[in-house]
C-alpha positions in Angstrom: 50.6 -14.0 -21.4 50.1 -12.2 -18.1 46.3 -13.0 -18.3 47.0 -16.7 -18.7 49.0 -16.7 -15.5 46.2 -15.2 -13.5 45.1 -17.9 -10.9 41.6 -18.4 -12.3 43.0 -18.9 -15.9 46.0 -21.0 -14.8 44.1 -23.4 -12.5 41.3 -23.8 -15.0 43.7 -24.6 -17.8 45.4 -27.2 -15.6 42.1 -28.8 -14.9 41.2 -28.8 -18.6 44.6 -30.2 -19.5 44.2 -33.0 -16.9 40.8 -33.9 -18.3 42.2 -34.1 -21.8 45.1 -36.3 -20.7 42.9 -38.7 -18.8 40.5 -38.8 -21.7 43.3 -39.6 -24.1 44.6 -42.4 -21.9 41.2 -44.0 -21.7 40.2 -43.6 -25.4 40.3 -47.3 -26.2 36.7 -48.5 -25.9 36.4 -51.6 -28.0 33.3 -53.1 -26.5 29.9 -51.8 -25.3 30.9 -52.9 -21.8 34.0 -50.7 -22.0 32.1 -47.7 -23.2 28.9 -47.8 -21.1 30.1 -49.4 -17.8 33.9 -49.1 -17.9 34.3 -52.9 -18.2 32.9 -53.2 -14.7 36.5 -52.8 -13.5 36.4 -50.0 -10.9 36.9 -50.8 -7.2 35.0 -49.3 -4.3 37.3 -46.3 -3.7 37.5 -45.1 -7.3 33.8 -45.8 -7.9 32.8 -44.3 -4.6 34.7 -41.1 -5.5 33.1 -41.1 -8.9 29.6 -41.5 -7.4 30.4 -38.6 -5.0 31.6 -36.6 -8.0 28.5 -37.5 -10.0 26.1 -36.7 -7.1 27.8 -33.6 -5.8 27.1 -31.4 -8.8 27.0 -27.7 -9.2 23.8 -27.9 -7.1 26.0 -28.9 -4.1 29.2 -27.0 -4.8 27.3 -23.8 -5.8 23.7 -24.3 -5.1 23.5 -25.5 -1.4 25.7 -22.7 -0.2 23.7 -20.3 -2.4 20.4 -21.4 -1.1 21.6 -21.2 2.5 22.9 -17.7 1.8 19.6 -16.7 0.2 17.0 -18.5 2.4 18.8 -19.2 5.6 17.5 -22.3 7.4 15.1 -23.2 4.6 18.0 -23.3 2.2 20.1 -25.4 4.5 17.3 -27.9 4.8 18.0 -28.9 1.2 21.3 -30.4 2.3 19.5 -32.6 4.9 17.1 -33.9 2.3 19.8 -34.6 -0.3 21.9 -36.5 2.3 19.0 -39.0 3.1 18.8 -40.1 -0.5 22.2 -41.7 -0.8 21.6 -43.7 2.4 18.3 -45.1 1.1 20.0 -45.9 -2.2 22.8 -47.8 -0.4 20.3 -49.8 1.7 17.6 -50.7 -0.9 19.1 -50.6 -4.4 23.0 -50.6 -4.7 23.7 -54.3 -4.1 20.7 -55.8 -5.9 21.3 -53.5 -8.9 24.9 -54.6 -9.3 24.0 -58.3 -8.9 21.5 -57.8 -11.7 24.2 -56.4 -14.0 23.4 -54.5 -17.3 24.5 -51.5 -19.4 21.7 -49.0 -18.8 18.8 -48.1 -16.5 16.3 -49.2 -19.1 17.9 -52.6 -19.3 16.5 -53.3 -15.8 12.9 -53.0 -17.0 13.5 -54.6 -20.3 15.0 -57.8 -18.8 12.8 -57.8 -15.6 9.6 -57.9 -17.8 11.0 -59.0 -21.2 9.4 -55.9 -22.6 10.4 -53.5 -25.3 7.5 -51.2 -24.3 9.0 -50.9 -20.8 12.4 -50.1 -22.3 10.9 -47.3 -24.4 9.1 -45.8 -21.4 12.3 -45.9 -19.4 14.2 -44.2 -22.1 11.7 -41.3 -22.2 12.0 -40.9 -18.4 15.9 -41.1 -18.5 16.0 -38.3 -21.1 13.5 -36.1 -19.2 15.3 -36.4 -15.8 18.7 -35.9 -17.5 17.5 -32.8 -19.3 16.1 -31.4 -16.0 19.4 -32.1 -14.3 21.7 -31.0 -17.2 20.2 -27.5 -17.6 21.3 -26.2 -14.1 24.8 -27.6 -14.6 25.1 -25.7 -17.8 23.7 -22.6 -16.1 26.4 -22.8 -13.5 29.2 -23.1 -16.0 27.9 -20.3 -18.2 27.5 -17.9 -15.2 31.1 -18.6 -14.0 32.5 -18.0 -17.5 30.5 -14.9 -17.8 31.3 -13.4 -14.4 34.9 -14.3 -14.1 36.1 -14.6 -17.7 34.0 -12.0 -19.4 32.4 -14.3 -21.9 28.7 -14.2 -23.0 26.2 -16.6 -21.4 25.7 -18.2 -24.8 29.4 -18.8 -25.3 29.5 -20.5 -21.9 26.8 -23.0 -22.9 28.4 -23.8 -26.2 31.9 -24.2 -24.7 30.7 -26.5 -21.9 28.7 -28.7 -24.3 31.7 -28.9 -26.6 34.0 -30.0 -23.7 31.4 -32.7 -22.7 31.2 -34.0 -26.3 35.0 -34.6 -26.3 35.2 -35.7 -22.6 32.5 -38.4 -22.8 32.6 -39.1 -26.5 36.2 -40.1 -26.5 36.7 -41.4 -23.0 33.5 -43.3 -22.4 32.7 -44.5 -18.9 36.4 -45.2 -18.2 37.5 -41.7 -18.8 34.3 -40.4 -17.2 34.9 -42.4 -14.0 38.5 -41.4 -13.5 37.8 -37.7 -14.3 34.9 -37.7 -11.9 37.0 -39.2 -9.1 39.7 -36.6 -9.6 37.3 -33.8 -9.8 35.6 -34.8 -6.6 38.9 -34.4 -4.7 39.6 -31.0 -6.3 36.2 -29.7 -5.0 36.8 -31.2 -1.6 40.2 -29.5 -1.5 38.7 -26.2 -2.4 36.0 -26.4 0.3 38.6 -27.4 2.9 40.7 -24.4 2.1 37.7 -22.1 2.2 36.6 -23.5 5.5 40.1 -23.2 6.9 40.4 -19.6 5.7 37.0 -18.7 7.2 37.9 -20.2 10.6 41.3 -18.6 10.6 39.7 -15.3 9.8 37.5 -15.5 12.9 34.3 -16.4 11.1 33.1 -19.0 13.7 29.7 -20.4 13.0 27.9 -19.6 16.3 29.2 -16.1 16.4 28.4 -15.1 12.9 25.0 -16.8 13.1 24.1 -14.8 16.1 25.3 -11.6 14.4 23.2 -12.3 11.4 20.2 -13.0 13.5 20.5 -9.6 15.2 21.0 -7.6 12.0 18.1 -5.5 10.8 18.3 -2.6 8.4 20.1 -1.6 5.2 23.3 -3.3 4.1 26.0 -0.6 3.7 28.0 -0.7 0.5 25.3 -2.1 -1.7 23.6 1.0 -3.1 26.2 1.5 -5.9 25.4 -1.9 -7.3 21.6 -1.9 -7.1 19.2 -0.8 -9.9 17.4 1.8 -7.7 20.6 3.2 -6.1 19.5 2.2 -2.5 21.1 -0.1 0.0 19.5 -3.5 0.3 17.3 -4.1 3.4 17.8 -7.3 5.4 16.1 -8.8 8.5 18.3 -11.4 10.1 15.5 -12.8 12.4 13.5 -13.7 9.3 16.6 -15.3 7.6 17.4 -17.5 10.7 13.7 -18.4 11.1 11.7 -21.1 9.2 8.7 -21.0 6.9 10.0 -18.4 4.4 10.3 -20.6 1.3 8.3 -23.5 2.7 5.5 -21.7 4.6 3.7 -24.8 5.9 4.4 -28.3 7.4 3.1 -29.9 4.2 5.4 -27.9 2.0 8.4 -29.1 4.1 7.3 -32.7 4.0 6.7 -32.5 0.3 10.2 -31.4 -0.4 11.6 -34.0 2.0 9.9 -36.8 0.2 10.8 -35.5 -3.3 14.5 -34.9 -2.6 15.1 -37.9 -0.3 13.6 -40.5 -2.7 14.8 -38.7 -5.8 18.4 -40.0 -5.5 17.2 -43.6 -5.9 15.7 -42.6 -9.3 18.6 -40.6 -10.8 19.7 -42.5 -14.0 23.4 -41.3 -13.9 23.7 -42.4 -10.2 22.0 -45.8 -10.8 24.3 -46.4 -13.7 27.4 -46.1 -11.6 26.6 -49.3 -9.7 26.9 -51.3 -12.9 30.6 -50.3 -13.0 31.6 -52.1 -9.8 33.1 -55.6 -10.1 30.8 -57.0 -7.4 27.7 -56.2 -5.2 29.9 -55.9 -2.2 32.0 -53.3 -3.9 28.8 -51.5 -5.0 27.7 -51.2 -1.4 31.1 -50.0 -0.3 31.1 -47.4 -3.1 27.7 -46.1 -1.8 28.9 -45.9 1.8 31.9 -44.0 0.7 29.8 -41.6 -1.3 27.6 -41.0 1.7 30.6 -40.1 3.9 31.9 -37.7 1.3 28.5 -36.1 0.6 28.0 -35.6 4.4 31.2 -33.6 4.6 30.3 -31.6 1.5 26.9 -30.7 2.8 28.3 -29.6 6.1 30.8 -27.4 4.5 28.3 -26.0 2.0 25.9 -24.9 4.7 28.7 -23.3 6.7 30.0 -21.4 3.7 26.6 -20.1 2.9 26.4 -18.6 6.3 29.9 -17.2 5.9 29.0 -15.6 2.6 25.9 -13.9 4.2 28.1 -12.6 7.1 30.6 -11.1 4.7 27.9 -9.5 2.6 26.2 -8.0 5.7 29.5 -6.5 6.9 29.5 -4.1 3.9 33.3 -3.8 4.0 34.2 -6.5 1.6 36.0 -5.7 -1.6 33.7 -3.8 -4.0 34.2 -6.6 -6.6 32.9 -9.2 -4.1 29.9 -7.0 -3.2 29.1 -6.5 -6.8 29.4 -10.2 -7.6 27.2 -11.2 -4.7 24.5 -8.8 -6.0 24.8 -9.4 -9.7 25.5 -13.1 -9.6 22.7 -13.9 -7.1 22.8 -17.0 -4.9 24.5 -19.1 -7.7 27.8 -17.2 -7.3 28.1 -17.1 -3.5 30.9 -19.7 -3.3 33.2 -18.0 -5.8 32.6 -14.6 -4.3 33.1 -15.8 -0.7 36.4 -17.5 -1.8 37.7 -14.3 -3.2 36.8 -12.5 0.0 38.5 -15.2 2.1 41.6 -15.9 0.2 42.0 -13.6 -2.8 42.7 -14.5 -6.3 44.4 -17.9 -5.7 41.5 -19.3 -3.6 39.0 -17.9 -6.1 41.0 -19.6 -8.9 40.8 -22.9 -7.1 37.1 -22.6 -6.5 36.4 -21.6 -10.1 38.3 -24.8 -11.2 36.3 -26.7 -8.6 33.1 -25.3 -9.9 34.0 -26.4 -13.4 35.0 -29.8 -12.0 31.5 -30.0 -10.4 29.8 -29.2 -13.7 31.9 -31.5 -15.8 31.6 -34.3 -13.4 27.9 -34.3 -13.2 27.3 -33.5 -16.9 29.5 -36.4 -17.9 27.4 -38.8 -15.9 24.2 -37.4 -17.5 25.7 -37.7 -21.0 26.9 -41.3 -20.5 23.5 -42.3 -19.1 21.5 -40.6 -21.8 23.8 -41.9 -24.6 23.2 -45.4 -23.3 19.5 -44.7 -23.6 19.8 -43.5 -27.1 22.4 -45.8 -28.5 21.9 -49.0 -26.6 18.2 -48.9 -25.6 16.8 -47.4 -28.8 19.2 -47.8 -31.7 20.7 -51.1 -30.9 17.5 -52.7 -29.6 15.0 -51.5 -32.2 16.9 -50.4 -35.4 20.0 -52.6 -35.5 19.3 -55.8 -33.7 22.5 -57.6 -35.0 24.7 -54.6 -34.2 28.4 -55.4 -33.5 30.3 -54.2 -30.4 32.2 -51.6 -32.5 29.0 -50.3 -33.9 27.5 -50.0 -30.4 30.4 -47.8 -29.4 30.1 -45.6 -32.5 26.4 -45.2 -31.8 27.2 -44.1 -28.3 29.6 -41.5 -29.5 27.1 -40.2 -32.1 24.4 -39.9 -29.4 26.8 -37.8 -27.4 26.9 -35.2 -30.1 23.0 -35.2 -30.4 22.8 -34.8 -26.6 25.3 -31.9 -26.7 22.9 -30.0 -29.0 19.8 -30.8 -27.0 21.3 -30.0 -23.6 22.8 -26.8 -25.0 19.3 -25.7 -26.1 18.0 -26.4 -22.6 20.8 -24.5 -21.0 19.9 -21.4 -23.0 16.4 -21.5 -21.7 17.2 -21.4 -17.9 19.4 -18.3 -17.8 17.6 -16.7 -14.8 16.9 -19.8 -12.8 18.3 -21.0 -9.4 20.7 -24.0 -9.7 19.6 -25.5 -6.5 15.9 -25.3 -7.2 16.2 -26.7 -10.7 18.0 -29.7 -9.4 15.3 -30.2 -6.7 12.7 -30.4 -9.5 14.8 -33.0 -11.3 14.9 -35.0 -8.1 11.1 -34.8 -7.9 10.6 -36.3 -11.3 13.1 -39.1 -10.5 11.3 -39.8 -7.2 8.0 -40.0 -8.9 9.1 -42.4 -11.8 12.2 -44.6 -11.4 12.1 -44.7 -7.6 8.8 -46.6 -7.3 9.8 -48.8 -10.2 13.2 -49.8 -8.8 12.1 -50.2 -5.2 9.0 -52.3 -6.1 10.8 -54.1 -9.0 13.6 -55.2 -6.7 11.5 -56.0 -3.5 8.1 -57.0 -4.8 7.4 -60.1 -6.9 3.9 -58.9 -7.9 5.1 -56.0 -10.1 4.1 -56.4 -13.7 5.1 -54.9 -17.0 2.0 -52.8 -17.3 2.4 -51.7 -13.7 5.9 -50.5 -14.3 5.0 -48.6 -17.5 2.0 -47.0 -15.7 4.2 -45.9 -12.9 6.7 -44.3 -15.3 4.2 -42.6 -17.5 1.8 -41.4 -14.8 4.6 -40.4 -12.4 6.3 -38.4 -15.2 3.1 -36.6 -16.3 2.0 -35.9 -12.8 5.3 -34.4 -11.7 5.7 -32.4 -14.9 2.2 -31.0 -14.6 2.7 -30.0 -11.0 6.0 -28.3 -11.8 5.1 -26.4 -14.9 1.4 -25.8 -14.4 1.0 -25.5 -10.6 -0.8 -22.2 -10.9 -3.7 -24.0 -12.5 -4.2 -26.1 -9.3 -6.0 -25.1 -6.1 -3.7 -23.2 -3.8 -3.3 -26.0 -1.3 -1.8 -28.2 -4.1 0.7 -25.6 -5.3 3.9 -27.1 -3.8 7.4 -25.7 -4.5 8.6 -29.3 -4.7 5.5 -31.5 -5.2 6.9 -34.8 -3.9 4.1 -35.3 -1.4 1.6 -35.7 -4.3 3.6 -37.1 -7.2 5.6 -39.8 -5.4 2.6 -41.5 -3.9 1.0 -41.3 -7.4 4.0 -43.1 -8.8 3.9 -45.9 -6.2 0.1 -46.3 -6.4 0.2 -46.4 -10.2 2.6 -49.3 -10.1 0.8 -51.2 -7.4 -2.8 -50.7 -8.6 -2.1 -51.5 -12.3 0.0 -54.5 -11.3 -2.8 -55.8 -9.1 -5.3 -55.4 -11.9 -3.0 -56.9 -14.5 -1.6 -59.9 -12.5 0.6 -60.9 -15.4 3.7 -61.4 -13.3 6.7 -62.7 -15.4 7.1 -66.5 -15.1 10.8 -66.2 -14.2 10.2 -63.7 -11.3 11.6 -66.1 -8.8 14.8 -66.6 -10.7 15.1 -62.8 -11.0 14.6 -62.3 -7.2 17.2 -65.0 -6.5 19.7 -63.3 -8.8 19.4 -59.8 -7.2 19.1 -60.9 -3.6 21.2 -64.1 -3.3 24.8 -64.0 -2.0 25.6 -66.6 -4.6 25.6 -63.8 -7.2 27.6 -61.4 -4.9 30.5 -61.3 -7.4 28.3 -61.4 -10.5 
């Protein structure tokens, strides 16, 4: 019993209990609208919180601080790129997408071009992006369970997937939205307490940054935790400089393009705008998410610097030093929390980390289940399917996804959370972003153009990610957005121009997504 009352166990159990309770309250999903888009009943505050919860995943809660801790300025630059994406989404996509109204991301293409082929292509891309994004979330959860609860990595993957199957399978979009909103504020509270504790402890940003910059030599207190028994060397002037991870201007621009435009193409974020009651509420939700994300990114960068300062001091608790070395950059936030506020702050941060993982994974599960159940099963195999059967198909697809994502999670054990998510953004930016921007703002887009953009953008981004060593050195980008995003846009444009078979009802579509008459659609 004494173990259960340890802060990390107690606060995590409270989080899990709350999730179960909310899921139980929202278990009645009688129609496809209830299950996939929450009945389009969520106001801007709730949905804005849920969008923030969906977007600010383990990559933000753990990854941004970890990348800043590891790479310095180059790591902090990730936060800048992520923040641009939500702004572009709010300006170009949020309102029109809600006016269009549908259940899934693939519905947009299927109805825009009256095409089953476009729907299938969209489903393939949804599953690819969601898989890329799900793997690092599972990695974060498994590492937390392994480091702080003593479980195996494999158990962590299985446990997290099991929670998701229950969480999303029972609650649908209603339960997912309410849980995401709650989990966002848990994470924000954890970050606020960490920032307050750091400032109270005298870890002021300018002072610790100057001290890090001046540090050069071995870090005391690290030898007992390293494989070679030697203290770890560190050069602060390199850490505070630029060009370590992105050694050229073009590498930096490539990442900026990939991450900034990637947000527009993330299926689980796009899906959230279908749940608002109006286009005006969708825009307000996006603006609220931008504000919340900005605060999170600011805190994450600061806490990454705080973690580096604590590590360099060499006088932190041995358990903290060990975790910072053994856990790598993915575990910087929990370790820093323990150093700043002891077991209770660590417990809150662990609960917040699980909240980040669950929140993001639930969005990915609901988006992917819609792709399988609504876009494939209901559209191709059971054309006269009832509302109840649609919901059942959605729940069965959640189980299938739990198995698939679990397998992916087992494959990325040694990866960096932040960088894996960056690659998911690149795939999204190269596929759905061109299709949604051009599909909403350009009348000349055709069915073949959309399919070409999805297929060519997906193949190009996957090749440059997985087989970059086969390319000339000047094309080996860490985040290949500079090449793959233009390929996606050009594929849509060129094929559409060659095809010229623009849907006959394109003017009606444009009127629907851009006219204020459909503001409350």
